[in-house]
VEXPA-602489 format. One record per residue (C-alpha): residue number from 1; x, y negated, z negated; residue in three letters. Coordinates in Angstrom, 1 decimal, padded with zeros to 4 digits, always signed. Example, Ala and Ser with C-alpha at 12.3 -4.5 7.8 and 13.67 -1.06 7.14 Angstrom:
<sites>
<site n="1" east="+012.3" north="+004.5" up="-007.8" res="ala"/>
<site n="2" east="+013.7" north="+001.1" up="-007.1" res="ser"/>
</sites>
This chain:
<sites>
<site n="1" east="-122.6" north="-001.6" up="+091.1" res="met"/>
<site n="2" east="-121.3" north="+000.5" up="+088.5" res="his"/>
<site n="3" east="-123.0" north="+000.4" up="+085.2" res="gly"/>
<site n="4" east="-125.8" north="-001.2" up="+087.0" res="phe"/>
<site n="5" east="-129.1" north="+000.8" up="+085.8" res="leu"/>
<site n="6" east="-130.6" north="+001.9" up="+089.2" res="trp"/>
<site n="7" east="-127.0" north="+002.9" up="+090.9" res="thr"/>
<site n="8" east="-125.7" north="+004.7" up="+087.9" res="asp"/>
<site n="9" east="-128.9" north="+006.9" up="+087.7" res="gly"/>
<site n="10" east="-127.7" north="+009.5" up="+090.0" res="val"/>
<site n="11" east="-124.7" north="+010.1" up="+088.4" res="thr"/>
<site n="12" east="-126.4" north="+010.3" up="+085.4" res="arg"/>
<site n="13" east="-128.9" north="+012.6" up="+086.8" res="arg"/>
<site n="14" east="-125.9" north="+015.0" up="+088.3" res="asp"/>
<site n="15" east="-124.4" north="+014.9" up="+084.8" res="asp"/>
<site n="16" east="-127.5" north="+016.0" up="+082.9" res="ser"/>
<site n="17" east="-127.7" north="+019.0" up="+085.5" res="leu"/>
<site n="18" east="-124.0" north="+020.0" up="+084.9" res="trp"/>
<site n="19" east="-124.8" north="+019.6" up="+081.3" res="ala"/>
<site n="20" east="-127.8" north="+021.8" up="+081.5" res="ala"/>
<site n="21" east="-126.3" north="+024.4" up="+083.4" res="gly"/>
<site n="22" east="-123.4" north="+024.5" up="+080.9" res="ser"/>
<site n="23" east="-125.9" north="+024.5" up="+078.0" res="leu"/>
<site n="24" east="-127.6" north="+027.4" up="+079.7" res="gly"/>
<site n="25" east="-124.1" north="+029.6" up="+080.2" res="ala"/>
<site n="26" east="-123.1" north="+029.1" up="+076.6" res="leu"/>
<site n="27" east="-126.6" north="+030.3" up="+075.5" res="leu"/>
<site n="28" east="-126.4" north="+033.4" up="+077.5" res="ala"/>
<site n="29" east="-122.9" north="+034.1" up="+076.2" res="val"/>
<site n="30" east="-124.4" north="+033.7" up="+072.6" res="cys"/>
<site n="31" east="-127.3" north="+035.6" up="+073.4" res="gly"/>
<site n="32" east="-124.8" north="+038.6" up="+074.4" res="val"/>
<site n="33" east="-122.5" north="+037.6" up="+071.4" res="gly"/>
<site n="34" east="-125.7" north="+038.2" up="+069.2" res="leu"/>
<site n="35" east="-126.6" north="+041.7" up="+070.6" res="leu"/>
<site n="36" east="-122.8" north="+042.6" up="+070.2" res="ala"/>
<site n="37" east="-122.9" north="+041.4" up="+066.4" res="gly"/>
<site n="38" east="-126.0" north="+043.7" up="+065.9" res="ile"/>
<site n="39" east="-124.3" north="+046.6" up="+067.8" res="ala"/>
<site n="40" east="-121.4" north="+046.4" up="+066.0" res="ser"/>
<site n="41" east="-122.8" north="+046.2" up="+062.6" res="ala"/>
<site n="42" east="-124.8" north="+049.5" up="+063.3" res="his"/>
<site n="43" east="-123.2" north="+051.6" up="+065.6" res="val"/>
<site n="44" east="-120.5" north="+054.1" up="+064.2" res="arg"/>
<site n="45" east="-117.5" north="+055.2" up="+066.2" res="leu"/>
<site n="46" east="-115.6" north="+056.7" up="+063.4" res="his"/>
<site n="47" east="-112.3" north="+056.4" up="+064.4" res="leu"/>
<site n="48" east="-110.7" north="+055.3" up="+060.9" res="gly"/>
<site n="49" east="-108.4" north="+052.9" up="+062.6" res="leu"/>
<site n="50" east="-108.5" north="+049.1" up="+061.7" res="pro"/>
<site n="51" east="-109.9" north="+046.6" up="+064.5" res="gly"/>
<site n="52" east="-111.7" north="+049.2" up="+066.6" res="his"/>
<site n="53" east="-114.8" north="+047.4" up="+066.1" res="lys"/>
<site n="54" east="-113.4" north="+044.8" up="+068.9" res="ala"/>
<site n="55" east="-114.3" north="+047.2" up="+071.7" res="val"/>
<site n="56" east="-118.1" north="+046.9" up="+070.8" res="leu"/>
<site n="57" east="-118.3" north="+043.2" up="+070.2" res="trp"/>
<site n="58" east="-115.3" north="+041.4" up="+072.3" res="met"/>
<site n="59" east="-115.7" north="+043.3" up="+075.4" res="thr"/>
<site n="60" east="-119.2" north="+042.1" up="+076.2" res="pro"/>
<site n="61" east="-118.5" north="+038.4" up="+074.8" res="val"/>
<site n="62" east="-115.5" north="+038.5" up="+077.4" res="ile"/>
<site n="63" east="-117.3" north="+039.8" up="+080.1" res="ala"/>
<site n="64" east="-120.5" north="+037.6" up="+079.6" res="ala"/>
<site n="65" east="-117.4" north="+034.3" up="+079.1" res="arg"/>
<site n="66" east="-116.2" north="+035.3" up="+082.8" res="leu"/>
<site n="67" east="-119.7" north="+035.8" up="+084.3" res="leu"/>
<site n="68" east="-121.2" north="+032.9" up="+083.2" res="phe"/>
<site n="69" east="-118.1" north="+030.3" up="+083.0" res="arg"/>
<site n="70" east="-118.8" north="+028.6" up="+080.0" res="ser"/>
<site n="71" east="-115.7" north="+026.8" up="+078.8" res="arg"/>
<site n="72" east="-116.6" north="+027.5" up="+075.3" res="val"/>
<site n="73" east="-118.2" north="+030.6" up="+075.8" res="gly"/>
<site n="74" east="-116.1" north="+032.9" up="+074.0" res="ala"/>
<site n="75" east="-116.0" north="+031.0" up="+070.8" res="thr"/>
<site n="76" east="-119.7" north="+030.8" up="+070.7" res="gly"/>
<site n="77" east="-120.3" north="+034.4" up="+071.7" res="gly"/>
<site n="78" east="-117.7" north="+035.2" up="+069.1" res="thr"/>
<site n="79" east="-119.4" north="+033.0" up="+066.5" res="leu"/>
<site n="80" east="-122.8" north="+034.4" up="+067.3" res="ala"/>
<site n="81" east="-121.6" north="+037.8" up="+067.1" res="ala"/>
<site n="82" east="-120.0" north="+037.3" up="+063.7" res="thr"/>
<site n="83" east="-123.1" north="+035.6" up="+062.6" res="phe"/>
<site n="84" east="-125.1" north="+038.8" up="+063.6" res="ala"/>
<site n="85" east="-123.0" north="+041.2" up="+062.2" res="ser"/>
<site n="86" east="-123.0" north="+039.6" up="+058.8" res="met"/>
<site n="87" east="-126.6" north="+038.9" up="+058.7" res="ala"/>
<site n="88" east="-127.1" north="+042.4" up="+059.7" res="ser"/>
<site n="89" east="-124.5" north="+043.6" up="+056.9" res="gly"/>
<site n="90" east="-121.7" north="+044.7" up="+059.2" res="gly"/>
<site n="91" east="-118.1" north="+044.7" up="+058.7" res="pro"/>
<site n="92" east="-117.5" north="+041.9" up="+061.4" res="leu"/>
<site n="93" east="-118.5" north="+038.7" up="+059.0" res="gly"/>
<site n="94" east="-118.0" north="+040.6" up="+055.8" res="ala"/>
<site n="95" east="-117.6" north="+036.8" up="+054.1" res="ala"/>
<site n="96" east="-118.0" north="+033.4" up="+054.6" res="ala"/>
<site n="97" east="-114.4" north="+033.2" up="+055.3" res="ala"/>
<site n="98" east="-115.1" north="+035.2" up="+058.5" res="gly"/>
<site n="99" east="-117.0" north="+032.5" up="+060.6" res="leu"/>
<site n="100" east="-113.9" north="+030.0" up="+061.0" res="pro"/>
<site n="101" east="-111.4" north="+032.8" up="+061.7" res="ile"/>
<site n="102" east="-114.0" north="+033.6" up="+064.0" res="ala"/>
<site n="103" east="-114.3" north="+030.4" up="+065.8" res="gly"/>
<site n="104" east="-110.1" north="+030.7" up="+065.8" res="leu"/>
<site n="105" east="-110.3" north="+034.1" up="+067.5" res="ala"/>
<site n="106" east="-113.1" north="+033.0" up="+069.9" res="gly"/>
<site n="107" east="-111.2" north="+029.8" up="+070.8" res="ala"/>
<site n="108" east="-107.9" north="+031.7" up="+071.8" res="leu"/>
<site n="109" east="-109.8" north="+033.7" up="+074.0" res="leu"/>
<site n="110" east="-111.3" north="+030.6" up="+075.5" res="asp"/>
<site n="111" east="-107.8" north="+029.3" up="+076.0" res="leu"/>
<site n="112" east="-106.5" north="+032.5" up="+077.7" res="gly"/>
<site n="113" east="-109.6" north="+033.0" up="+080.0" res="ile"/>
<site n="114" east="-109.4" north="+029.1" up="+080.9" res="asp"/>
<site n="115" east="-105.2" north="+029.5" up="+081.6" res="phe"/>
<site n="116" east="-106.5" north="+032.7" up="+084.1" res="val"/>
<site n="117" east="-109.4" north="+030.7" up="+085.8" res="glu"/>
<site n="118" east="-107.1" north="+027.6" up="+086.3" res="arg"/>
<site n="119" east="-104.0" north="+029.2" up="+087.9" res="his"/>
<site n="120" east="-106.5" north="+031.9" up="+090.0" res="arg"/>
<site n="121" east="-104.0" north="+034.9" up="+089.5" res="phe"/>
<site n="122" east="-105.0" north="+038.1" up="+091.5" res="gly"/>
<site n="123" east="-107.2" north="+040.9" up="+089.8" res="ala"/>
<site n="124" east="-104.7" north="+042.6" up="+087.9" res="gly"/>
<site n="125" east="-102.8" north="+040.0" up="+086.5" res="trp"/>
<site n="126" east="-105.9" north="+038.2" up="+085.5" res="ser"/>
<site n="127" east="-107.2" north="+041.4" up="+083.6" res="ile"/>
<site n="128" east="-103.7" north="+041.5" up="+082.2" res="leu"/>
<site n="129" east="-103.6" north="+038.1" up="+080.9" res="leu"/>
<site n="130" east="-107.1" north="+038.4" up="+079.6" res="val"/>
<site n="131" east="-106.4" north="+041.8" up="+077.7" res="gly"/>
<site n="132" east="-103.3" north="+039.9" up="+075.8" res="leu"/>
<site n="133" east="-105.7" north="+037.1" up="+074.8" res="ala"/>
<site n="134" east="-108.0" north="+039.8" up="+073.5" res="gly"/>
<site n="135" east="-105.0" north="+041.2" up="+071.5" res="ala"/>
<site n="136" east="-104.2" north="+037.9" up="+070.2" res="gly"/>
<site n="137" east="-108.1" north="+037.0" up="+069.4" res="ala"/>
<site n="138" east="-108.2" north="+040.3" up="+067.6" res="asn"/>
<site n="139" east="-104.8" north="+040.1" up="+065.6" res="val"/>
<site n="140" east="-106.8" north="+036.7" up="+064.5" res="ala"/>
<site n="141" east="-109.6" north="+038.6" up="+063.1" res="met"/>
<site n="142" east="-107.0" north="+040.3" up="+061.0" res="leu"/>
<site n="143" east="-107.0" north="+037.3" up="+059.1" res="gly"/>
<site n="144" east="-110.6" north="+037.6" up="+058.0" res="arg"/>
<site n="145" east="-109.7" north="+041.2" up="+056.5" res="arg"/>
<site n="146" east="-106.6" north="+039.4" up="+054.6" res="leu"/>
<site n="147" east="-109.0" north="+037.0" up="+053.1" res="leu"/>
<site n="148" east="-111.7" north="+040.0" up="+052.0" res="trp"/>
<site n="149" east="-111.1" north="+040.5" up="+048.6" res="pro"/>
<site n="150" east="-111.3" north="+044.2" up="+048.9" res="leu"/>
<site n="151" east="-108.4" north="+044.9" up="+051.3" res="phe"/>
<site n="152" east="-108.6" north="+048.7" up="+051.9" res="glu"/>
<site n="153" east="-105.6" north="+050.6" up="+053.1" res="ser"/>
<site n="154" east="-105.2" north="+052.4" up="+056.2" res="his"/>
<site n="155" east="-102.6" north="+054.8" up="+057.4" res="val"/>
<site n="156" east="-101.5" north="+054.3" up="+061.0" res="leu"/>
<site n="157" east="-099.1" north="+056.8" up="+062.7" res="val"/>
<site n="158" east="-097.4" north="+057.1" up="+059.3" res="gly"/>
<site n="159" east="-097.1" north="+053.2" up="+058.7" res="thr"/>
<site n="160" east="-099.5" north="+052.1" up="+055.9" res="gly"/>
<site n="161" east="-100.1" north="+048.2" up="+055.0" res="gly"/>
<site n="162" east="-100.1" north="+045.2" up="+057.0" res="ile"/>
<site n="163" east="-097.8" north="+046.6" up="+060.0" res="gly"/>
<site n="164" east="-100.3" north="+049.1" up="+061.0" res="gly"/>
<site n="165" east="-103.2" north="+047.0" up="+061.0" res="arg"/>
<site n="166" east="-101.6" north="+044.3" up="+063.1" res="leu"/>
<site n="167" east="-100.8" north="+046.8" up="+065.5" res="val"/>
<site n="168" east="-104.1" north="+048.7" up="+065.7" res="ser"/>
<site n="169" east="-105.8" north="+045.5" up="+065.7" res="tyr"/>
<site n="170" east="-103.7" north="+044.4" up="+068.5" res="ala"/>
<site n="171" east="-104.5" north="+047.4" up="+070.6" res="val"/>
<site n="172" east="-107.9" north="+047.5" up="+070.4" res="phe"/>
<site n="173" east="-108.1" north="+043.6" up="+071.3" res="gly"/>
<site n="174" east="-106.0" north="+044.3" up="+074.4" res="leu"/>
<site n="175" east="-108.2" north="+047.3" up="+075.1" res="leu"/>
<site n="176" east="-111.4" north="+045.3" up="+074.3" res="ala"/>
<site n="177" east="-110.0" north="+042.2" up="+076.8" res="gly"/>
<site n="178" east="-109.0" north="+044.7" up="+079.4" res="leu"/>
<site n="179" east="-112.5" north="+046.2" up="+079.4" res="leu"/>
<site n="180" east="-114.4" north="+042.8" up="+079.3" res="gly"/>
<site n="181" east="-112.2" north="+041.6" up="+082.1" res="ala"/>
<site n="182" east="-112.7" north="+044.3" up="+084.4" res="ala"/>
<site n="183" east="-116.5" north="+045.0" up="+083.6" res="leu"/>
<site n="184" east="-116.6" north="+041.4" up="+084.6" res="ala"/>
<site n="185" east="-114.7" north="+041.9" up="+087.6" res="arg"/>
<site n="186" east="-116.8" north="+045.0" up="+088.7" res="val"/>
<site n="187" east="-120.4" north="+043.1" up="+088.0" res="leu"/>
<site n="188" east="-119.1" north="+039.9" up="+089.8" res="ala"/>
<site n="189" east="-118.2" north="+042.0" up="+092.8" res="arg"/>
<site n="190" east="-121.4" north="+044.0" up="+093.0" res="arg"/>
<site n="191" east="-123.1" north="+040.4" up="+093.0" res="lys"/>
<site n="192" east="-121.4" north="+039.1" up="+095.6" res="thr"/>
<site n="193" east="-121.8" north="+042.4" up="+097.7" res="leu"/>
<site n="194" east="-125.5" north="+042.5" up="+096.6" res="ser"/>
<site n="195" east="-125.8" north="+038.9" up="+098.3" res="glu"/>
</sites>
């Protein structure tokens, strides 16, 4: 009988094992996000282009989200990266406004990756679609810069102001998404071959 204490125990045990597995996957992606946030705070690429830090923090978060298959992993990993960067004095979470925007960026990544996982596209299409999700997420991170009071002007290919920033954030987000998805694909394939 459903709901009876002894017969419902098997379902509850299976649910708790699934929850423990998904919690472990989320914690793993958050751990990768923490390390990526620290790296983005301390590694200097000296590109002088806005949004380029996405390659440092978003690439490993996307790869970990794809490998561990945590449904909210990119959100957790992005928040962890932002918090670690903010705690380390890095630019990723330069203000308290960075956390909700990072949550939005992570949610956009999770939605894009979930879409790819549900529809089981081929490798090329999957990598491209995750790249586009990365572009959208990094453009969302531009909102953090707009809320930051020390808005500094960058010039990108003769275009100053918000237009140049928007293009730069989108390009680096796309690059991070493509790299993260390709890295996850290579690591998953390598694991499969070694088993």
